[in-house]
mmCIF file of the C-alpha atoms, coordinates in Angstrom:
data_MODEL
# 
_entry.id   MODEL 
# 
loop_
_atom_site.group_PDB 
_atom_site.id 
_atom_site.type_symbol 
_atom_site.label_atom_id 
_atom_site.label_alt_id 
_atom_site.label_comp_id 
_atom_site.label_asym_id 
_atom_site.label_entity_id 
_atom_site.label_seq_id 
_atom_site.pdbx_PDB_ins_code 
_atom_site.Cartn_x 
_atom_site.Cartn_y 
_atom_site.Cartn_z 
_atom_site.occupancy 
_atom_site.B_iso_or_equiv 
_atom_site.pdbx_formal_charge 
_atom_site.auth_seq_id 
_atom_site.auth_comp_id 
_atom_site.auth_asym_id 
_atom_site.auth_atom_id 
_atom_site.pdbx_PDB_model_num 
ATOM 1  C CA . MET A 1 1  ? 0.024   -0.024  0.010   1.00 0.00 ? 1  MET A CA 1 
ATOM 2  C CA . PRO A 1 2  ? 1.085   3.601   -1.011  1.00 0.00 ? 2  PRO A CA 1 
ATOM 3  C CA . SER A 1 3  ? 2.485   5.981   1.800   1.00 0.00 ? 3  SER A CA 1 
ATOM 4  C CA . PRO A 1 4  ? 0.759   9.025   1.959   1.00 0.00 ? 4  PRO A CA 1 
ATOM 5  C CA . ALA A 1 5  ? 3.792   10.988  0.117   1.00 0.00 ? 5  ALA A CA 1 
ATOM 6  C CA . GLU A 1 6  ? 3.113   8.313   -2.425  1.00 0.00 ? 6  GLU A CA 1 
ATOM 7  C CA . TRP A 1 7  ? -0.510  8.880   -2.612  1.00 0.00 ? 7  TRP A CA 1 
ATOM 8  C CA . ASP A 1 8  ? 0.394   12.729  -3.219  1.00 0.00 ? 8  ASP A CA 1 
ATOM 9  C CA . GLN A 1 9  ? 2.728   11.879  -6.033  1.00 0.00 ? 9  GLN A CA 1 
ATOM 10 C CA . LEU A 1 10 ? 0.130   9.470   -7.810  1.00 0.00 ? 10 LEU A CA 1 
ATOM 11 C CA . ALA A 1 11 ? -2.344  12.434  -7.490  1.00 0.00 ? 11 ALA A CA 1 
ATOM 12 C CA . VAL A 1 12 ? -0.186  14.302  -10.098 1.00 0.00 ? 12 VAL A CA 1 
ATOM 13 C CA . CYS A 1 13 ? 0.735   11.344  -12.075 1.00 0.00 ? 13 CYS A CA 1 
ATOM 14 C CA . LEU A 1 14 ? 0.527   11.750  -15.934 1.00 0.00 ? 14 LEU A CA 1 
ATOM 15 C CA . CYS A 1 15 ? -0.563  8.192   -16.810 1.00 0.00 ? 15 CYS A CA 1 
ATOM 16 C CA . GLN A 1 16 ? -3.907  7.863   -18.492 1.00 0.00 ? 16 GLN A CA 1 
ATOM 17 C CA . ALA A 1 17 ? -5.660  5.846   -15.600 1.00 0.00 ? 17 ALA A CA 1 
ATOM 18 C CA . CYS A 1 18 ? -4.551  8.574   -13.146 1.00 0.00 ? 18 CYS A CA 1 
ATOM 19 C CA . ARG A 1 19 ? -5.377  11.639  -15.382 1.00 0.00 ? 19 ARG A CA 1 
ATOM 20 C CA . THR A 1 20 ? -8.862  10.185  -15.828 1.00 0.00 ? 20 THR A CA 1 
ATOM 21 C CA . HIS A 1 21 ? -9.916  8.424   -12.567 1.00 0.00 ? 21 HIS A CA 1 
ATOM 22 C CA . GLY A 1 22 ? -6.951  9.928   -10.043 1.00 0.00 ? 22 GLY A CA 1 
ATOM 23 C CA . PRO A 1 23 ? -5.793  7.729   -6.935  1.00 0.00 ? 23 PRO A CA 1 
ATOM 24 C CA . ASP A 1 24 ? -9.530  6.544   -6.384  1.00 0.00 ? 24 ASP A CA 1 
ATOM 25 C CA . GLY A 1 25 ? -9.090  4.666   -9.684  1.00 0.00 ? 25 GLY A CA 1 
ATOM 26 C CA . LEU A 1 26 ? -6.256  3.099   -8.255  1.00 0.00 ? 26 LEU A CA 1 
ATOM 27 C CA . ARG A 1 27 ? -8.009  2.188   -4.798  1.00 0.00 ? 27 ARG A CA 1 
ATOM 28 C CA . ALA A 1 28 ? -11.065 0.584   -6.875  1.00 0.00 ? 28 ALA A CA 1 
ATOM 29 C CA . ARG A 1 29 ? -11.890 -2.996  -6.444  1.00 0.00 ? 29 ARG A CA 1 
ATOM 30 C CA . GLY A 1 30 ? -12.433 -5.513  -9.062  1.00 0.00 ? 30 GLY A CA 1 
ATOM 31 C CA . THR A 1 31 ? -12.031 -5.193  -12.749 1.00 0.00 ? 31 THR A CA 1 
ATOM 32 C CA . HIS A 1 32 ? -12.046 -1.198  -12.855 1.00 0.00 ? 32 HIS A CA 1 
ATOM 33 C CA . GLY A 1 33 ? -9.063  -0.866  -9.930  1.00 0.00 ? 33 GLY A CA 1 
ATOM 34 C CA . PHE A 1 34 ? -6.972  -3.770  -11.668 1.00 0.00 ? 34 PHE A CA 1 
ATOM 35 C CA . ALA A 1 35 ? -7.259  -2.005  -14.846 1.00 0.00 ? 35 ALA A CA 1 
ATOM 36 C CA . ASN A 1 36 ? -6.340  1.218   -13.503 1.00 0.00 ? 36 ASN A CA 1 
ATOM 37 C CA . ARG A 1 37 ? -3.247  -0.004  -11.733 1.00 0.00 ? 37 ARG A CA 1 
ATOM 38 C CA . ALA A 1 38 ? -2.187  -2.116  -14.807 1.00 0.00 ? 38 ALA A CA 1 
ATOM 39 C CA . THR A 1 39 ? -2.197  0.764   -16.870 1.00 0.00 ? 39 THR A CA 1 
ATOM 40 C CA . HIS A 1 40 ? -0.494  2.831   -14.533 1.00 0.00 ? 40 HIS A CA 1 
ATOM 41 C CA . ASN A 1 41 ? 2.231   0.431   -13.838 1.00 0.00 ? 41 ASN A CA 1 
ATOM 42 C CA . LEU A 1 42 ? 2.658   0.003   -17.741 1.00 0.00 ? 42 LEU A CA 1 
ATOM 43 C CA . TRP A 1 43 ? 2.989   3.518   -18.384 1.00 0.00 ? 43 TRP A CA 1 
ATOM 44 C CA . THR A 1 44 ? 5.677   4.179   -15.196 1.00 0.00 ? 44 THR A CA 1 
ATOM 45 C CA . LEU A 1 45 ? 7.624   1.020   -16.734 1.00 0.00 ? 45 LEU A CA 1 
ATOM 46 C CA . LEU A 1 46 ? 7.723   2.408   -20.238 1.00 0.00 ? 46 LEU A CA 1 
ATOM 47 C CA . GLU A 1 47 ? 8.616   5.887   -18.697 1.00 0.00 ? 47 GLU A CA 1 
ATOM 48 C CA . GLU A 1 48 ? 11.368  4.443   -16.698 1.00 0.00 ? 48 GLU A CA 1 
ATOM 49 C CA . GLY A 1 49 ? 12.747  2.701   -20.120 1.00 0.00 ? 49 GLY A CA 1 
ATOM 50 C CA . ARG A 1 50 ? 12.486  6.074   -21.856 1.00 0.00 ? 50 ARG A CA 1 
ATOM 51 C CA . TRP A 1 51 ? 14.572  7.645   -19.053 1.00 0.00 ? 51 TRP A CA 1 
ATOM 52 C CA . ILE A 1 52 ? 17.427  5.092   -18.987 1.00 0.00 ? 52 ILE A CA 1 
ATOM 53 C CA . GLU A 1 53 ? 17.481  5.113   -22.565 1.00 0.00 ? 53 GLU A CA 1 
ATOM 54 C CA . GLN A 1 54 ? 18.026  8.897   -22.978 1.00 0.00 ? 54 GLN A CA 1 
ATOM 55 C CA . ARG A 1 55 ? 20.684  8.846   -20.157 1.00 0.00 ? 55 ARG A CA 1 
ATOM 56 C CA . LEU A 1 56 ? 22.587  5.719   -21.763 1.00 0.00 ? 56 LEU A CA 1 
ATOM 57 C CA . ALA A 1 57 ? 22.779  7.503   -25.362 1.00 0.00 ? 57 ALA A CA 1 
ATOM 58 C CA . ALA A 1 58 ? 23.908  10.670  -23.455 1.00 0.00 ? 58 ALA A CA 1 
ATOM 59 C CA . GLY A 1 59 ? 26.292  8.732   -21.604 1.00 0.00 ? 59 GLY A CA 1 
ATOM 60 C CA . THR A 1 60 ? 24.966  10.178  -18.219 1.00 0.00 ? 60 THR A CA 1 
ATOM 61 C CA . TYR A 1 61 ? 23.412  7.178   -16.680 1.00 0.00 ? 61 TYR A CA 1 
ATOM 62 C CA . ALA A 1 62 ? 26.273  6.404   -14.149 1.00 0.00 ? 62 ALA A CA 1 
ATOM 63 C CA . ALA A 1 63 ? 26.046  10.193  -12.995 1.00 0.00 ? 63 ALA A CA 1 
ATOM 64 C CA . ASP A 1 64 ? 22.291  10.497  -13.056 1.00 0.00 ? 64 ASP A CA 1 
ATOM 65 C CA . TYR A 1 65 ? 20.812  7.193   -11.541 1.00 0.00 ? 65 TYR A CA 1 
ATOM 66 C CA . ARG A 1 66 ? 21.657  7.846   -8.077  1.00 0.00 ? 66 ARG A CA 1 
ATOM 67 C CA . ASP A 1 67 ? 19.362  10.914  -7.519  1.00 0.00 ? 67 ASP A CA 1 
ATOM 68 C CA . HIS A 1 68 ? 16.537  8.947   -9.660  1.00 0.00 ? 68 HIS A CA 1 
ATOM 69 C CA . LEU A 1 69 ? 16.754  5.833   -7.521  1.00 0.00 ? 69 LEU A CA 1 
ATOM 70 C CA . ASP A 1 70 ? 16.273  7.513   -4.044  1.00 0.00 ? 70 ASP A CA 1 
ATOM 71 C CA . ASN A 1 71 ? 14.669  4.746   -2.500  1.00 0.00 ? 71 ASN A CA 1 
ATOM 72 C CA . THR A 1 72 ? 14.712  1.380   -4.164  1.00 0.00 ? 72 THR A CA 1 
ATOM 73 C CA . ILE A 1 73 ? 15.804  -2.208  -2.928  1.00 0.00 ? 73 ILE A CA 1 
ATOM 74 C CA . TYR A 1 74 ? 17.473  -2.502  -6.022  1.00 0.00 ? 74 TYR A CA 1 
ATOM 75 C CA . ARG A 1 75 ? 20.082  0.196   -5.593  1.00 0.00 ? 75 ARG A CA 1 
ATOM 76 C CA . PRO A 1 76 ? 22.898  -1.917  -4.331  1.00 0.00 ? 76 PRO A CA 1 
ATOM 77 C CA . LEU A 1 77 ? 22.308  -4.058  -7.294  1.00 0.00 ? 77 LEU A CA 1 
ATOM 78 C CA . ILE A 1 78 ? 22.262  -1.287  -9.643  1.00 0.00 ? 78 ILE A CA 1 
ATOM 79 C CA . ASP A 1 79 ? 25.160  0.195   -7.971  1.00 0.00 ? 79 ASP A CA 1 
ATOM 80 C CA . ASP A 1 80 ? 27.092  -3.149  -8.363  1.00 0.00 ? 80 ASP A CA 1 
ATOM 81 C CA . ILE A 1 81 ? 26.225  -3.203  -12.041 1.00 0.00 ? 81 ILE A CA 1 
ATOM 82 C CA . VAL A 1 82 ? 27.370  0.483   -12.981 1.00 0.00 ? 82 VAL A CA 1 
ATOM 83 C CA . ALA A 1 83 ? 30.604  -0.167  -11.140 1.00 0.00 ? 83 ALA A CA 1 
ATOM 84 C CA . ARG A 1 84 ? 31.143  -3.156  -13.164 1.00 0.00 ? 84 ARG A CA 1 
ATOM 85 C CA . LEU A 1 85 ? 30.380  -1.375  -16.331 1.00 0.00 ? 85 LEU A CA 1 
ATOM 86 C CA . THR A 1 86 ? 32.453  1.671   -15.468 1.00 0.00 ? 86 THR A CA 1 
ATOM 87 C CA . THR A 1 87 ? 35.565  0.194   -14.375 1.00 0.00 ? 87 THR A CA 1 
ATOM 88 C CA . THR A 1 88 ? 38.181  -0.381  -16.913 1.00 0.00 ? 88 THR A CA 1 
ATOM 89 C CA . PRO A 1 89 ? 39.234  -4.135  -17.227 1.00 0.00 ? 89 PRO A CA 1 
ATOM 90 C CA . THR A 1 90 ? 42.747  -5.003  -16.259 1.00 0.00 ? 90 THR A CA 1 
ATOM 91 C CA . ASP A 1 91 ? 44.791  -6.895  -19.100 1.00 0.00 ? 91 ASP A CA 1 
ATOM 92 C CA . PRO A 1 92 ? 45.130  -10.485 -17.820 1.00 0.00 ? 92 PRO A CA 1 
ATOM 93 C CA . THR A 1 93 ? 48.617  -11.039 -19.725 1.00 0.00 ? 93 THR A CA 1 
# 
């Protein structure tokens, strides 16, 4: 369940479900609520993908992702991946 601060963010979300039905549409039960949550989640994933693609194309992902991922359980994993991708491999010979 979202925190009060997250509900505030959802109130200004730009996805079609949130613009049309607001947070109440996400809280709704049954098919209506499920469809709104699915629409919101898909839109969020697509927006995240666009954000990542833009930063990768610009070469700024390593510098930008920390501020973007301020509260996620995946942060240590992404830190490790970025570190592995940004370190220069040593010559094994």
